[in-house]
C-alpha positions as a LaTeX table, in Angstrom:
\begin{tabular}{lrrr}
\hline
Residue & $x$ (\AA) & $y$ (\AA) & $z$ (\AA) \\
\hline
Met1 & 20.32 & 49.50 & $-47.78$ \\
Lys2 & 20.69 & 49.69 & $-51.57$ \\
Ile3 & 18.32 & 49.15 & $-54.50$ \\
Thr4 & 19.42 & 46.11 & $-56.47$ \\
Lys5 & 16.71 & 45.42 & $-59.05$ \\
Leu6 & 13.50 & 46.69 & $-60.67$ \\
Thr7 & 11.06 & 44.20 & $-62.20$ \\
Thr8 & 7.82 & 45.00 & $-64.01$ \\
Trp9 & 4.83 & 42.88 & $-65.00$ \\
Ser10 & 2.00 & 43.85 & $-67.32$ \\
Val11 & $-1.12$ & 42.14 & $-65.97$ \\
Pro12 & $-4.80$ & 42.02 & $-66.92$ \\
Pro13 & $-7.05$ & 43.84 & $-67.12$ \\
Arg14 & $-4.89$ & 46.93 & $-67.88$ \\
Trp15 & $-2.30$ & 47.38 & $-65.12$ \\
Leu16 & 1.47 & 47.43 & $-64.68$ \\
Phe17 & 3.07 & 46.30 & $-61.42$ \\
Leu18 & 6.60 & 47.18 & $-60.31$ \\
Lys19 & 8.72 & 45.43 & $-57.71$ \\
Val20 & 11.80 & 47.22 & $-56.34$ \\
Glu21 & 14.24 & 44.91 & $-54.54$ \\
Thr22 & 17.00 & 45.77 & $-52.08$ \\
Asp23 & 20.11 & 44.10 & $-50.69$ \\
Ala24 & 18.39 & 44.01 & $-47.28$ \\
Gly25 & 15.81 & 41.54 & $-48.53$ \\
Ile26 & 13.01 & 44.12 & $-48.34$ \\
Ser27 & 11.00 & 44.74 & $-51.50$ \\
Gly28 & 8.46 & 47.41 & $-52.35$ \\
Trp29 & 5.63 & 47.45 & $-54.89$ \\
Gly30 & 4.15 & 50.20 & $-57.02$ \\
Glu31 & 1.80 & 50.71 & $-59.94$ \\
Pro32 & 3.35 & 52.85 & $-62.70$ \\
Val33 & 0.87 & 52.95 & $-65.58$ \\
Ile34 & $-1.13$ & 55.10 & $-67.93$ \\
Glu35 & $-4.27$ & 53.38 & $-69.14$ \\
Gly36 & $-3.60$ & 52.29 & $-72.71$ \\
Arg37 & 0.12 & 53.17 & $-72.55$ \\
Ala38 & 1.43 & 50.58 & $-70.09$ \\
Ala39 & 4.33 & 49.51 & $-72.32$ \\
Thr40 & 5.46 & 53.10 & $-72.79$ \\
Val41 & 5.51 & 53.76 & $-69.04$ \\
Glu42 & 7.25 & 50.44 & $-68.48$ \\
Thr43 & 10.07 & 51.57 & $-70.77$ \\
Ala44 & 10.40 & 54.82 & $-68.84$ \\
Val45 & 10.62 & 52.90 & $-65.54$ \\
His46 & 13.51 & 50.83 & $-66.83$ \\
Glu47 & 15.27 & 53.93 & $-68.16$ \\
Phe48 & 15.11 & 55.31 & $-64.62$ \\
Ala49 & 16.70 & 52.09 & $-63.34$ \\
Asp50 & 20.10 & 53.44 & $-64.43$ \\
Ile51 & 19.70 & 56.12 & $-61.75$ \\
Leu52 & 18.08 & 53.95 & $-59.11$ \\
Val53 & 20.20 & 50.81 & $-58.79$ \\
Gly54 & 22.71 & 51.33 & $-56.01$ \\
Arg55 & 20.76 & 54.15 & $-54.35$ \\
Asp56 & 19.47 & 54.04 & $-50.77$ \\
Pro57 & 15.68 & 53.59 & $-51.20$ \\
Arg58 & 15.00 & 55.40 & $-47.93$ \\
Arg59 & 16.07 & 58.76 & $-49.40$ \\
Ile60 & 12.72 & 59.12 & $-51.10$ \\
Glu61 & 12.60 & 62.90 & $-51.53$ \\
Asp62 & 16.11 & 63.07 & $-52.98$ \\
Ile63 & 15.37 & 60.21 & $-55.36$ \\
Trp64 & 12.13 & 61.90 & $-56.43$ \\
Gln65 & 13.90 & 65.17 & $-57.13$ \\
Thr66 & 16.62 & 63.33 & $-59.04$ \\
Leu67 & 14.13 & 61.51 & $-61.24$ \\
Tyr68 & 12.10 & 64.68 & $-61.86$ \\
Arg69 & 14.88 & 67.25 & $-62.24$ \\
Gly70 & 17.63 & 64.99 & $-63.54$ \\
Gly71 & 16.35 & 65.11 & $-67.09$ \\
Phe72 & 16.08 & 68.30 & $-69.13$ \\
Tyr73 & 12.54 & 67.29 & $-70.21$ \\
Arg74 & 10.16 & 66.64 & $-67.35$ \\
Gly75 & 6.51 & 66.23 & $-66.43$ \\
Gly76 & 3.77 & 64.79 & $-68.58$ \\
Pro77 & 1.76 & 61.58 & $-68.17$ \\
Ile78 & 4.48 & 59.07 & $-69.08$ \\
Leu79 & 7.39 & 60.34 & $-67.00$ \\
Met80 & 5.23 & 61.27 & $-64.01$ \\
Ser81 & 3.51 & 57.87 & $-64.05$ \\
Ala82 & 6.87 & 56.11 & $-64.13$ \\
Ile83 & 8.05 & 58.23 & $-61.19$ \\
Ala84 & 4.74 & 57.54 & $-59.43$ \\
Gly85 & 5.13 & 53.76 & $-59.39$ \\
Ile86 & 8.75 & 54.00 & $-58.28$ \\
Asp87 & 7.81 & 56.42 & $-55.51$ \\
Gln88 & 5.03 & 54.14 & $-54.25$ \\
Ala89 & 7.49 & 51.25 & $-54.08$ \\
Leu90 & 10.03 & 53.33 & $-52.15$ \\
Trp91 & 7.44 & 54.33 & $-49.54$ \\
Asp92 & 6.43 & 50.65 & $-49.34$ \\
Ile93 & 10.06 & 49.69 & $-48.64$ \\
Lys94 & 10.54 & 52.39 & $-46.01$ \\
Gly95 & 7.33 & 51.47 & $-44.20$ \\
Lys96 & 8.26 & 47.80 & $-44.19$ \\
Ala97 & 11.80 & 48.56 & $-43.00$ \\
Leu98 & 10.42 & 50.51 & $-40.04$ \\
Gly99 & 7.44 & 48.22 & $-39.43$ \\
Val100 & 4.81 & 50.96 & $-39.88$ \\
Pro101 & 2.21 & 51.94 & $-42.47$ \\
Val102 & 3.08 & 54.82 & $-44.78$ \\
His103 & 0.57 & 57.15 & $-43.13$ \\
Glu104 & 2.61 & 56.93 & $-39.90$ \\
Leu105 & 5.62 & 58.25 & $-41.82$ \\
Leu106 & 3.55 & 61.17 & $-43.13$ \\
Gly107 & 2.43 & 62.43 & $-39.74$ \\
Gly108 & $-0.16$ & 59.91 & $-38.66$ \\
Ala109 & $-3.81$ & 59.37 & $-39.47$ \\
Val110 & $-6.45$ & 62.08 & $-39.18$ \\
Arg111 & $-9.35$ & 59.61 & $-39.58$ \\
Asp112 & $-10.16$ & 56.02 & $-38.67$ \\
Arg113 & $-11.87$ & 54.99 & $-41.91$ \\
Met114 & $-12.28$ & 56.32 & $-45.44$ \\
Arg115 & $-15.56$ & 56.80 & $-47.28$ \\
Met116 & $-15.58$ & 55.07 & $-50.67$ \\
Tyr117 & $-17.61$ & 55.33 & $-53.84$ \\
Cys118 & $-18.09$ & 53.05 & $-56.82$ \\
Trp119 & $-18.88$ & 53.26 & $-60.54$ \\
Ile120 & $-22.17$ & 52.38 & $-62.21$ \\
Gly121 & $-23.47$ & 52.43 & $-65.76$ \\
Gly122 & $-20.39$ & 51.90 & $-67.94$ \\
Asp123 & $-19.03$ & 54.09 & $-70.74$ \\
Arg124 & $-22.46$ & 54.56 & $-72.27$ \\
Pro125 & $-24.58$ & 54.76 & $-69.13$ \\
Asp126 & $-27.58$ & 52.44 & $-69.07$ \\
Glu127 & $-29.96$ & 50.92 & $-66.50$ \\
Ile128 & $-28.80$ & 53.57 & $-64.04$ \\
Gly129 & $-31.70$ & 53.29 & $-61.58$ \\
His130 & $-31.29$ & 49.52 & $-61.19$ \\
His131 & $-27.52$ & 49.77 & $-60.69$ \\
Ala132 & $-27.90$ & 52.67 & $-58.28$ \\
Arg133 & $-30.22$ & 50.70 & $-56.01$ \\
Glu134 & $-27.82$ & 47.73 & $-56.09$ \\
Val135 & $-24.80$ & 49.68 & $-54.85$ \\
Val136 & $-26.79$ & 51.47 & $-52.16$ \\
Ala137 & $-27.96$ & 48.05 & $-50.97$ \\
Gln138 & $-24.27$ & 47.08 & $-50.71$ \\
Gly139 & $-23.71$ & 49.94 & $-48.26$ \\
Phe140 & $-22.33$ & 52.70 & $-50.47$ \\
Ser141 & $-23.47$ & 56.23 & $-49.71$ \\
Ala142 & $-22.20$ & 57.56 & $-53.05$ \\
Phe143 & $-21.57$ & 56.43 & $-56.61$ \\
Lys144 & $-20.32$ & 57.91 & $-59.88$ \\
Met145 & $-21.73$ & 57.62 & $-63.37$ \\
Asn146 & $-20.75$ & 58.94 & $-66.79$ \\
Gly147 & $-22.99$ & 61.84 & $-67.69$ \\
Thr148 & $-23.19$ & 61.10 & $-71.37$ \\
Ala149 & $-21.63$ & 59.18 & $-74.22$ \\
Glu150 & $-20.04$ & 61.11 & $-77.10$ \\
Met151 & $-21.29$ & 64.65 & $-77.63$ \\
Ala152 & $-20.38$ & 66.97 & $-80.49$ \\
Ile153 & $-19.01$ & 70.45 & $-79.77$ \\
Val154 & $-22.50$ & 71.78 & $-80.51$ \\
Asp155 & $-25.07$ & 69.02 & $-80.30$ \\
Ser156 & $-28.81$ & 68.51 & $-80.07$ \\
His157 & $-30.76$ & 69.28 & $-76.93$ \\
Ala158 & $-32.04$ & 65.71 & $-77.17$ \\
Lys159 & $-28.67$ & 64.53 & $-75.83$ \\
Ile160 & $-28.93$ & 66.98 & $-72.95$ \\
Asp161 & $-32.43$ & 65.69 & $-72.23$ \\
Ala162 & $-31.20$ & 62.07 & $-72.30$ \\
Ala163 & $-28.36$ & 62.82 & $-69.88$ \\
Ile164 & $-30.70$ & 64.66 & $-67.53$ \\
Ala165 & $-33.19$ & 61.81 & $-67.67$ \\
Arg166 & $-30.49$ & 59.32 & $-66.61$ \\
Val167 & $-29.40$ & 61.45 & $-63.67$ \\
Gly168 & $-33.02$ & 62.04 & $-62.76$ \\
Gly169 & $-33.64$ & 58.30 & $-62.82$ \\
Ala170 & $-30.71$ & 57.72 & $-60.50$ \\
Arg171 & $-31.88$ & 60.39 & $-58.08$ \\
Ala172 & $-35.41$ & 59.01 & $-58.09$ \\
Ala173 & $-34.05$ & 55.51 & $-57.42$ \\
Val174 & $-31.94$ & 56.38 & $-54.37$ \\
Gly175 & $-33.46$ & 59.53 & $-52.88$ \\
Arg176 & $-31.84$ & 62.77 & $-51.76$ \\
Asp177 & $-29.35$ & 61.43 & $-49.21$ \\
Ile178 & $-27.13$ & 59.41 & $-51.59$ \\
Gly179 & $-24.28$ & 61.21 & $-53.32$ \\
Ile180 & $-24.37$ & 61.10 & $-57.12$ \\
Ala181 & $-21.16$ & 62.15 & $-58.86$ \\
Ile182 & $-21.41$ & 62.78 & $-62.59$ \\
Asp183 & $-18.33$ & 62.41 & $-64.79$ \\
Phe184 & $-18.30$ & 64.38 & $-68.04$ \\
His185 & $-14.98$ & 62.62 & $-68.82$ \\
Gly186 & $-13.89$ & 65.55 & $-70.98$ \\
Arg187 & $-16.47$ & 64.40 & $-73.56$ \\
Val188 & $-18.50$ & 67.59 & $-73.32$ \\
His189 & $-17.16$ & 70.72 & $-74.98$ \\
Arg190 & $-17.68$ & 74.20 & $-73.63$ \\
Pro191 & $-20.82$ & 75.14 & $-75.64$ \\
Met192 & $-22.72$ & 72.09 & $-74.40$ \\
Ala193 & $-21.07$ & 71.89 & $-70.98$ \\
Lys194 & $-22.46$ & 75.24 & $-69.85$ \\
Val195 & $-25.96$ & 74.02 & $-70.74$ \\
Leu196 & $-25.65$ & 70.59 & $-69.17$ \\
Leu197 & $-24.07$ & 71.89 & $-65.96$ \\
Arg198 & $-27.06$ & 74.11 & $-65.30$ \\
Glu199 & $-29.64$ & 71.50 & $-66.24$ \\
Leu200 & $-28.11$ & 69.18 & $-63.59$ \\
Glu201 & $-28.50$ & 71.63 & $-60.73$ \\
Pro202 & $-31.97$ & 70.47 & $-59.56$ \\
Phe203 & $-30.54$ & 66.97 & $-58.94$ \\
His204 & $-27.93$ & 68.24 & $-56.45$ \\
Pro205 & $-24.84$ & 66.32 & $-57.68$ \\
Leu206 & $-22.20$ & 65.34 & $-55.15$ \\
Phe207 & $-19.87$ & 66.81 & $-57.79$ \\
Val208 & $-19.43$ & 67.02 & $-61.55$ \\
Glu209 & $-16.07$ & 65.73 & $-62.74$ \\
Glu210 & $-14.01$ & 66.94 & $-65.70$ \\
Pro211 & $-16.75$ & 69.19 & $-67.11$ \\
Val212 & $-14.28$ & 70.20 & $-69.84$ \\
Leu213 & $-10.98$ & 68.87 & $-71.10$ \\
Pro214 & $-7.83$ & 69.84 & $-69.17$ \\
Glu215 & $-6.68$ & 72.09 & $-72.00$ \\
His216 & $-9.87$ & 74.13 & $-71.63$ \\
Leu217 & $-9.82$ & 74.57 & $-67.85$ \\
Pro218 & $-9.54$ & 78.38 & $-68.07$ \\
Cys219 & $-13.20$ & 78.51 & $-69.14$ \\
Leu220 & $-14.44$ & 76.87 & $-65.91$ \\
Ala221 & $-14.87$ & 80.17 & $-64.10$ \\
Gln222 & $-17.21$ & 81.37 & $-66.85$ \\
Ile223 & $-19.31$ & 78.25 & $-67.34$ \\
Ala224 & $-19.47$ & 76.92 & $-63.77$ \\
Gly225 & $-18.77$ & 79.86 & $-61.52$ \\
Asp226 & $-22.21$ & 80.29 & $-59.97$ \\
Leu227 & $-23.35$ & 76.67 & $-59.71$ \\
Gly228 & $-24.73$ & 75.37 & $-56.44$ \\
Tyr229 & $-22.66$ & 72.16 & $-56.38$ \\
Pro230 & $-18.92$ & 71.33 & $-56.49$ \\
Ile231 & $-16.76$ & 71.01 & $-59.60$ \\
Ala232 & $-13.99$ & 68.39 & $-59.57$ \\
Thr233 & $-11.03$ & 67.86 & $-61.87$ \\
Gly234 & $-7.35$ & 66.92 & $-61.92$ \\
Glu235 & $-6.92$ & 63.30 & $-63.00$ \\
Arg236 & $-5.07$ & 64.50 & $-66.11$ \\
Leu237 & $-2.86$ & 66.99 & $-64.31$ \\
His238 & 0.54 & 65.62 & $-63.36$ \\
Thr239 & 2.43 & 68.06 & $-61.13$ \\
Arg240 & 1.80 & 70.39 & $-58.20$ \\
Phe241 & 2.62 & 73.24 & $-60.57$ \\
Glu242 & $-0.38$ & 72.47 & $-62.77$ \\
Phe243 & $-2.59$ & 72.19 & $-59.68$ \\
Arg244 & $-1.13$ & 75.46 & $-58.34$ \\
Asp245 & $-2.35$ & 77.33 & $-61.41$ \\
Leu246 & $-5.78$ & 75.68 & $-61.22$ \\
Leu247 & $-6.17$ & 76.49 & $-57.53$ \\
Lys248 & $-4.88$ & 80.04 & $-57.87$ \\
Ala249 & $-7.58$ & 80.73 & $-60.46$ \\
Gly250 & $-10.26$ & 79.53 & $-58.02$ \\
Met251 & $-11.83$ & 77.29 & $-60.64$ \\
Val252 & $-12.24$ & 74.03 & $-58.74$ \\
Asp253 & $-13.83$ & 72.76 & $-55.51$ \\
Ile254 & $-12.39$ & 69.22 & $-55.48$ \\
Val255 & $-8.98$ & 68.13 & $-56.79$ \\
Gln256 & $-8.53$ & 64.59 & $-58.08$ \\
Pro257 & $-4.83$ & 63.79 & $-58.49$ \\
Asp258 & $-4.11$ & 60.24 & $-59.59$ \\
Ile259 & $-1.37$ & 58.82 & $-57.38$ \\
Ser260 & $-0.17$ & 56.60 & $-60.25$ \\
His261 & $-0.01$ & 59.53 & $-62.69$ \\
Cys262 & 1.11 & 62.57 & $-60.65$ \\
Gly263 & 4.47 & 61.45 & $-59.29$ \\
Gly264 & 3.30 & 59.13 & $-56.53$ \\
Ile265 & 2.74 & 59.69 & $-52.82$ \\
Thr266 & 5.49 & 62.31 & $-52.60$ \\
Glu267 & 3.92 & 64.67 & $-55.13$ \\
Ala268 & 0.29 & 63.86 & $-54.29$ \\
Arg269 & 0.93 & 64.82 & $-50.66$ \\
Lys270 & 2.15 & 68.23 & $-51.80$ \\
Ile271 & $-0.89$ & 68.63 & $-54.05$ \\
Ala272 & $-3.20$ & 67.73 & $-51.16$ \\
Ile273 & $-1.57$ & 70.32 & $-48.89$ \\
Leu274 & $-1.73$ & 72.94 & $-51.63$ \\
Ala275 & $-5.44$ & 72.22 & $-52.05$ \\
Glu276 & $-6.00$ & 72.45 & $-48.29$ \\
Ala277 & $-4.39$ & 75.88 & $-48.30$ \\
His278 & $-7.07$ & 76.95 & $-50.80$ \\
Asp279 & $-9.90$ & 75.29 & $-48.81$ \\
Val280 & $-10.40$ & 72.78 & $-51.65$ \\
Ala281 & $-11.37$ & 69.16 & $-51.07$ \\
Leu282 & $-9.37$ & 66.09 & $-52.10$ \\
Ala283 & $-10.83$ & 62.99 & $-53.80$ \\
Pro284 & $-8.00$ & 61.01 & $-55.46$ \\
His285 & $-8.67$ & 59.48 & $-58.86$ \\
Ser286 & $-8.23$ & 55.69 & $-58.70$ \\
Pro287 & $-9.72$ & 53.51 & $-61.46$ \\
Leu288 & $-6.71$ & 51.17 & $-61.41$ \\
Gly289 & $-5.38$ & 48.29 & $-59.32$ \\
Pro290 & $-4.72$ & 47.46 & $-55.66$ \\
Leu291 & $-1.44$ & 49.33 & $-55.31$ \\
Thr292 & $-2.89$ & 52.58 & $-56.65$ \\
Leu293 & $-5.81$ & 52.20 & $-54.27$ \\
Ala294 & $-3.62$ & 51.36 & $-51.26$ \\
Ala295 & $-1.31$ & 54.31 & $-51.96$ \\
Ser296 & $-4.31$ & 56.63 & $-52.39$ \\
Leu297 & $-5.70$ & 55.52 & $-49.04$ \\
Gln298 & $-2.38$ & 56.21 & $-47.33$ \\
Leu299 & $-2.70$ & 59.78 & $-48.62$ \\
Asp300 & $-6.37$ & 60.01 & $-47.60$ \\
Phe301 & $-5.58$ & 58.98 & $-44.05$ \\
Val302 & $-3.20$ & 61.92 & $-43.53$ \\
Ser303 & $-5.11$ & 64.56 & $-45.54$ \\
His304 & $-7.71$ & 66.52 & $-43.59$ \\
Asn305 & $-9.38$ & 67.69 & $-46.83$ \\
Ala306 & $-9.83$ & 64.17 & $-48.24$ \\
Phe307 & $-13.54$ & 63.36 & $-48.19$ \\
Ile308 & $-14.13$ & 60.37 & $-50.48$ \\
Gln309 & $-12.08$ & 57.80 & $-52.40$ \\
Glu310 & $-12.70$ & 56.28 & $-55.82$ \\
Gln311 & $-12.06$ & 52.57 & $-56.38$ \\
Ser312 & $-12.54$ & 50.27 & $-59.36$ \\
Met313 & $-13.83$ & 47.00 & $-57.92$ \\
Gly314 & $-16.31$ & 45.61 & $-60.42$ \\
Ile315 & $-15.79$ & 48.43 & $-62.92$ \\
His316 & $-16.63$ & 47.57 & $-66.52$ \\
Tyr317 & $-12.95$ & 47.55 & $-67.56$ \\
Asn318 & $-12.02$ & 44.79 & $-65.09$ \\
Gln319 & $-12.75$ & 41.78 & $-67.25$ \\
Gly320 & $-11.36$ & 38.52 & $-65.83$ \\
Asn321 & $-9.22$ & 40.11 & $-63.10$ \\
Asp322 & $-10.28$ & 42.53 & $-60.40$ \\
Val323 & $-8.63$ & 44.67 & $-57.73$ \\
Leu324 & $-8.53$ & 42.13 & $-54.92$ \\
Asp325 & $-7.46$ & 39.19 & $-57.09$ \\
Tyr326 & $-3.74$ & 40.00 & $-56.88$ \\
Leu327 & $-3.60$ & 40.24 & $-53.08$ \\
Val328 & $-2.47$ & 37.49 & $-50.70$ \\
Asp329 & $-5.10$ & 38.76 & $-48.27$ \\
Pro330 & $-7.91$ & 41.02 & $-49.52$ \\
Ala331 & $-8.94$ & 42.07 & $-46.01$ \\
Pro332 & $-7.14$ & 45.46 & $-45.95$ \\
Leu333 & $-9.02$ & 46.68 & $-49.04$ \\
Thr334 & $-12.37$ & 45.12 & $-48.24$ \\
Ile335 & $-15.15$ & 47.71 & $-48.26$ \\
Thr336 & $-17.66$ & 47.42 & $-45.42$ \\
Asn337 & $-20.76$ & 49.63 & $-45.37$ \\
Gly338 & $-19.14$ & 52.01 & $-47.81$ \\
Tyr339 & $-15.86$ & 52.47 & $-45.89$ \\
Ile340 & $-12.35$ & 51.02 & $-45.72$ \\
Pro341 & $-10.85$ & 51.00 & $-42.20$ \\
Leu342 & $-7.47$ & 52.54 & $-41.45$ \\
Leu343 & $-4.69$ & 50.50 & $-43.07$ \\
Asp344 & $-2.46$ & 49.24 & $-40.26$ \\
Arg345 & 0.02 & 46.90 & $-41.98$ \\
Pro346 & 3.57 & 48.04 & $-42.83$ \\
Gly347 & 4.29 & 49.94 & $-46.03$ \\
Leu348 & 1.39 & 50.43 & $-48.39$ \\
Gly349 & $-0.56$ & 47.97 & $-46.27$ \\
Val350 & $-1.18$ & 45.26 & $-48.86$ \\
Glu351 & 0.74 & 42.14 & $-49.88$ \\
Ile352 & 0.92 & 41.28 & $-53.56$ \\
Asp353 & 0.68 & 37.62 & $-54.57$ \\
Glu354 & 3.78 & 37.48 & $-56.75$ \\
Asp355 & 3.02 & 34.01 & $-58.07$ \\
Lys356 & $-0.37$ & 35.23 & $-59.26$ \\
Val357 & 1.25 & 38.28 & $-60.85$ \\
Arg358 & 3.85 & 36.18 & $-62.68$ \\
Ala359 & 1.17 & 33.82 & $-63.97$ \\
Ala360 & $-1.07$ & 36.68 & $-65.11$ \\
Ala361 & 1.84 & 38.43 & $-66.81$ \\
Arg362 & 2.17 & 35.47 & $-69.18$ \\
Gln363 & $-1.17$ & 36.60 & $-70.56$ \\
Gly364 & $-0.41$ & 40.30 & $-70.20$ \\
His365 & $-2.64$ & 42.85 & $-71.83$ \\
Arg366 & $-2.77$ & 45.36 & $-74.63$ \\
Trp367 & $-5.66$ & 47.43 & $-73.35$ \\
Arg368 & $-6.69$ & 50.44 & $-75.40$ \\
Asn369 & $-9.44$ & 52.90 & $-74.68$ \\
Pro370 & $-12.42$ & 52.90 & $-77.08$ \\
Leu371 & $-12.12$ & 55.01 & $-80.22$ \\
Trp372 & $-15.37$ & 56.83 & $-80.85$ \\
Arg373 & $-16.63$ & 58.88 & $-83.79$ \\
His374 & $-19.52$ & 61.26 & $-84.20$ \\
Glu375 & $-22.33$ & 60.67 & $-86.68$ \\
Asp376 & $-20.47$ & 62.76 & $-89.29$ \\
Gly377 & $-17.35$ & 60.59 & $-89.00$ \\
Ser378 & $-15.19$ & 63.01 & $-87.01$ \\
Val379 & $-13.27$ & 61.81 & $-83.96$ \\
Ala380 & $-15.17$ & 62.01 & $-80.65$ \\
Glu381 & $-13.72$ & 62.39 & $-77.18$ \\
Trp382 & $-13.82$ & 59.21 & $-75.07$ \\
\hline
\end{tabular}
């Protein structure tokens, strides 16, 4: 079996799909994308095509090592996201060729269903209590919300009070048994993060995500070391080597690799095992489309330390097109009572509606993240 062709489509709301074809008539799909930089990743994918066409797609590890080590410059969000989508497609091909889901190729499932959570509140969280009650009524046992909008490096305590009031409203709306994850989104700098992290403790968060930017992770031990709830991070780390350093420092309780940004299933599996060796939980980042979600679930089903999975159905970015819209059959990714059952179809376990993808690609997208500024006119973190 040989790879014959790579085709990409940029589709709304902000995704990039890749199809890898072979001379055996078996094709695989992946999702290589960085939010807001889809065209850049797409270019990187097609640069890798020079290496890929003519290769046996079943030699996944060798292809991964070639793509990663074959260039003098490596790593980073663009190259690792390009590798990620290719890697997903190769696992999809191999599973289809053998007639088994990817998790069977990785050692077999350790669970029968995967707990899911959803987003509420948007970029600038609002009406949290109402939204929280809605998702609990849908069967979810956990949800995630942004902790705050923009916050200056040293800001007023009024913004801390407002953030605490929102979390308090959510907790009051759903009670003690529902998990509330709070995403700082890297918007909160160290001086304010150490205040906000402690103010949140009475509300018993499921976890707090990205309490500081990735470049400031060394301060986590000082600002969050004695908290009574878990700290999560990792969506903007791209290799096992970055996670190794984070885990070695003992600064994190939950790792959140993004399987479309960290080199795909091949690398994410290694990150998951590395985290397990440090007794750290796994909760893959997945605010993207159906292929990212399906690939993440394949990892969850073989990772003993995976405890919950993010998904983006109904998220505020998904205007006009949503996760299930591009599937021939949405059943495999349908959430029931807060869980997705074990994926049992070959490959990634989902079938992409190529006609729908081609039609949507005529519209395409040029999604960009919001650009925020503080009251004094300086650039704010989004």
